[in-house]
N, C-alpha and C positions, 0 to 999 in steps of 0.2 A: 503493500501499498506506500509504503514511506515512497519507493523508486518510482512507484508511477505518479503520486504527486510531483515529484521531482522534475519527471519525465514531462508533465503537461508544462509545468512553468518553462522550462527549457523550450519546449516545442512552440508555447506563446512567445517566447520571447524573440526566439527564431523567425518565427511568423510575424511578427510586427517589424523588425528590423528589415528582414529580404522583402517583405511584401511593401513597405516604406519604400525602400530604395527602388524598387522595381517600380513601382507608381507614380516616385517622383522621375525617375528616368525618361517614364511614358507621357507624363506630362511635358518635361524639358521638351521631350523630341517632338510630340505635336504642337509645341509654341515655335520650336524652331523650325518645321515644318511649314507652318503657317507664315512665320516671317520670310523665309526663302519665297516661299510663292509667291507672297506681297511686295519682294522686293526683286522680282525676276523680271516683271515688265517694266519697273523704274529703270533697273539697270540696263535693259535692252534699249530704253528710248535714251538713256543716258550715252549709250555706246555709238547709236545713230546718229544722235545730235554732235555728238565729238568727232566722230567719223566726216560727217558733212562738213563742218569747219574746218577740219584737215584739209580735208579737198579741195574747198574752196579758195583757202589760202594757198595751197600747192598750184594749184590750175593757175590762180592769179602771177605765179613766177615764171620766169625763164626756166627751158628745161634744165640747165645747168645751174640754174642757182637754187633748184628744189631741195637738195641735201643741206645746203645752208639755210633755207626756212624751214627745214625738220627741226632741227638745231635749236632755231629760235621757238618753235613750238613748245621743243622739251622744257625749255628754260620757263615758258610761261604757263603752260599747263603741271610742271610737277611731275609728269611722267614721261616716259620715252615715247617718241613719235620717230618714225624712220619712213623713207621714202623708198621702196624696190622695185627696181627695173624687172620688166616682165621674166628676163632670162634668170633672174636670182631665187624665182618662186617656182615651187615643185608642186603641183597639185595632186592629191591622191584620188583616182577614179574620175567621178565626173563633178568633182568638188569645183572645176571650173564655171561652173554655172550657177555657183552659189553667189550672191552679192557680198555677203560678209559672214565670216566665218570666227568662232570662239575656238580659242584655244586654253589650257592652264600651264602653268610652268609648275616646277618642284614643290613649290610653296602654295600650289592652291590658287595661285590670283591669275584673272583671266588674261588673256592677249588677244587681241580682233585685228583681223585681217581683213581687207577690203580690197577687191581687182577693182581697177578705175579703167575703163577704156577712155575715159578723159584723157588721163593722166599717160595712160600706154605704160601703166605697172600697177603696183599694188602699194596701199598705206598699210603700215602694221604700230599700232597704238597697245601700250602697255610693256610690261604688265603693271596694272593697276586694278583698283575696286572703288566706288563710289565712296565718300569720306564719311557719309550716315550709315550706310550700311556695315561697313568696318569698323563703328563704334558700337554698334548695337551689337553684334557678333561677339565683340569681345568679352562681354559681360556673359554669354552663355556659360561657360565655366565656374565663374564667379557663384551663379545663382544657384548651378547644380551642388557646390560643396556647401553655399549657404542653407539648401535646403535639408543637406544630408544634416548639417548643426541642428537645425528646427528639430527635424524627426528625432535625434537622438536626445535633444533635450526635451521634448515630448514625452519620449519614452521613460526618461530618466527622473522626470519630475515627481509621477506619481510613487517611485520606487524611494528617492529619498526623503518623501513625505513620510511613507509609512514607516521607514528606518528608525527617523527621526522621532515619530510617536512611539512606535517600541522603545526606543532608549528613554526617551523621558517617562514611559511608564515602568522600565525597568528601575530607574532611579527611585521613582516614588515608592515601587515595590520595596526596595533596598531600605527605604526611610521608614516604611512601616508597613510590615508585610498584611497587616489585617485591611490595607484598602486594596481592593479585587484591581486584578488587570485587565477591565473590559475594555479590550482593545478589536476585537474580531470584527464588531458592527461599523467601526471607523478607519478600519484600512480598506485598500482597493486589490491591489496584482498581488500584495503579499498576506492575503486573508487566511489561508491556511498556515501561514508561521505564526501570525497573529492569534489565531484559534491555539495552537500548540502552547504558547505562551501563557495564554489565557488558564489551558487545564493545570500547565507546570505551577504556574502560580499558585492556585487554587489548592494544587495536591501539597505545596509546600507550606500554603498557610494550614493547610487541616493537619499535617505533619507536625508542624512545631505548635499547634496547640493543643492537639492529644500529646504531646509531651509534657504540655505545662500542666494539662488536665490530669497528667497520669502521675506527675510528681506532687501535686495538691492531693490527689485522691489517695496515694499512697501512702502518704505521712499520715491520713487519716486511719486509713483501714489498718497499719502496723502498730499506732498508737493505740487503738483500742486494745488489743489482745496483751500487748505490752503492760498497760495498765492495770489490766486483771491479774498479770503476771506479780506486778510489785505487790500489788494488794494482798494477792494470795501469799507471797512471801513474808508480807508483814504479820499475817495472821498466823504463819507457821513460827515465827519469832514469840509469840504468846501463847502457843497453843502445843499440848505434848499428843494426842495422838494426829499424826501431820499425814496420815494415808490419802485423805479427801483432798487435801489443800495441793497436795503433791499430784493428783489426779487431774486435779484442775487445771496445775500450770501445764502437765502432759498436753491436757485438749488444746490449750492454747496454743503450744509451740506448735501442733497439728495444724490447727488451723494458720496460723501463719505461713507452714509449708507449704498449705492448699491454695493459699493465697498465692504463692511464687508459684507455682506450679502452673495456676490458671495463667497469670499475668503472661509467662514464657511462651504456654500455648497460643493466647492473642498476639504475642508478637511476631510469632514464626507464621503466624496467617496472615498477618499484616505485612510480611517482608515480600520487596517485591519480586523476587523470584522463587518466592512459592512455585510449584505447580502440581499438579494433581496427578492420581494413579486413576484414568479412567479405565472402567471394566461395564461388561455386560453382567449385572447381577439380578437371579432371581428375586423379586420386588419381596414376595411372601415369607423366603426364608431368610432375606436381610432383616425384613422388620421383626421378625420374630427373634434374630440374634440382637436387635438393638434394643428390645425391649427387656432383655433377660434378665439384665442386672439393675432394672428399675425399684427401688425403694418406696413404697407405697405407704401412706400411715395407716394408722388404724381406721378401720370403715371406709378405707378409700378401693375402689376398684378401677380396673386399667382394661379397656377394650380396644383391639387393635383389627383393621382390616387392610388388605392387600392384595392386588390380582396377581394370579398365577402366571407372569411373563417378566420378562426381563425389562431391566430398567440402566440406562447408563447414566455412570456416577463415578465419584471415588468413594469406595464403600466405607474408606475408615474416617474419612473427614465428614461423610453425611452422617455417620453413627454418630461422630461427636457432638453434631450440631442435633440430632434426636435426642441425646442423651440430655444436652443444655435443655431442651425445650421439655420434656418430662420433668425434670428437676424442678425446672420452673413450675411447670402445671401443678404437680404435686404439694409445694410449697403453699400453693392458693385453693386449690381444689377442696371441696367439701367431702363430697363421696366419689365423683364421677371422673374420670381421665380417659380420654379418647385421642386414641392415634391413627392415621388413615394414610397411605400412599396409593396416590391416584396417576393411573396415565391418560392423558389428553391428548386430542389430535395435534396439540404444536407442543404441549410441556408435560414436564411432572411436576407435581404437588406433594409435599409432605406436611400433613395440616396435624397440629394436636391442639385439644380444646379442653377445658374444665368447665365445672359450675362454680366456680369460684366468684368474688365481687368484678372481677373484670377490670378492663384497662379503660379510664377515659378518652375520648376523640384525640383531647388536647394533648395527649402523654404519650400517643401512639408511635412517634416518628421518633419521640426523646427516648424511650426504651433500648432502642438498639444504640445508642450512643456508649461507649466505655464509661464504666463506672457509674452509669447514671439507676439510680434507684427511685420509685416512687416513693418507697418508705426511707426517711432520711435516718433513722435508726441505725446503729453499729452493734444492738446488741447480738449475743449469740441465738437468741430465739429466733430472729429473722433470716438470719444465715445468709447467704448470697454475697458477693462484692459488686455487684454490677456488670459483670464481664460474660454472663451466660448468653443473654440475646444478644450482645455483640459479638461474641463468637459465632451466633447463629448468622448473623447479617453476612458477616465475613466468609463463611461458607457458602452462602446462598452465592455471593458476589462473584469468588473462585468459580461457580459452578454456571456463569453468566446470568443469574437470575437475581431475585431479590425476595425480601421477608419484607410479610405485611401482617398487620393485628386487625382482626377483626372480631365482629360479635358471635358469641356461637351462640346455637340452639339450645344449648345445655344453660345457658343464661351467664357464663364466664366469657373468658376471653379465648380466642380461637386465633393462634398463630399458623401463618402459612408460608411455608417455604417452595418456590416456585423455579424453576428452572426448565430452557427450552431443551424442545428433543433434538433439536438440527444442532445443537452446539457440540460440535466434537471435541472441543478442548484441545490438547496437544495432541502432536501426532499418535497415532493409536501405536500400545507399546512404548512411551515414553512414559517413566516414571519419577515420582516426585520423590523426595526424602520423606519416610514417614513420619508422620505424626504421633504424638502423643495423646492417646486417646484420654478422655475423663474431662473434668471441668475444674 
């Protein structure tokens, strides 16, 4: 695709330059032809009038003085005038019948020769050209090069304007990454480059903001179990059976370990080099295995549904998404949790729903952001770190699809991961680095 875009830009540039030069040459050639056509009658009239004048002056002189008169006419007219005797002129073919003939010297200048019965010889005038015609033709090369300069300037101006706009936008973005680079709709020939710049700037801004959010959220997430550990240690110092306090400390340490593992998993999924292990897997068998380790609370039930046909996916990564969806549903469900994998005409969809309180419409996009939780408490009872649904959204994006939140017929939330059937991902057989399962 990049090569195709570069080829289109090169082709447009080549077409503009070559087409412009051809058009310029054609216009100048047409104008030169018109000039020649208009000047030809004037040139012939000038030649005839000049020859008539010379013939009259020579006829008025004696035969032996005609050479001297010709030299005088040369000085007066500013171009050579010669009188040639009949024996000095050799005519080709039937040229003797012609009154006036035109020839050209090595420099393309006209020479006129008239046979005169009155003089008994021929008159040669030239080489010469009318002064007016010579002056106009002298500007033809300058006009051609001026047209080339104008053409190149017209072609370069939009490019220079676009480069200046992109440079200014890049400086503004370097000063404040929160300012979006909305340059695509303001550019012309470099529209594709501007779109790439806009996408790159948005991606960089997202990564920077994500790192800031990660640092902020991480400090809160780790501070809570550490505070509980400090409190437990203070209690230990004042109590003598300490088994219960030691168990609490161990649980907090495990919570920190789970947080770190979840963060590493999310970081691996968000890495630009992440590739998927695309496989054709039986939908029903995969779903059965993905639900096998689901921990239901007391009174909860899990129903699952999948067709007996193959689905194209990365089974490990999609199982990670299913696990996080089930953990989220079990956390909020009262009694019912349902998971279904369906095959549509154009896409596959994995849907998990529950009969819990649901997710308000205003928060349905927020829940897929890292460390976003509708419950701001950090207690052990609420569980989770706000990364589960962010991992789900990232897995969906890697498959070329998206995750969305709907209202479930059960009364709670219905979270759907959909990805296209036509998305082949990487080349068949290309495998990614295996991701650790778990949340």
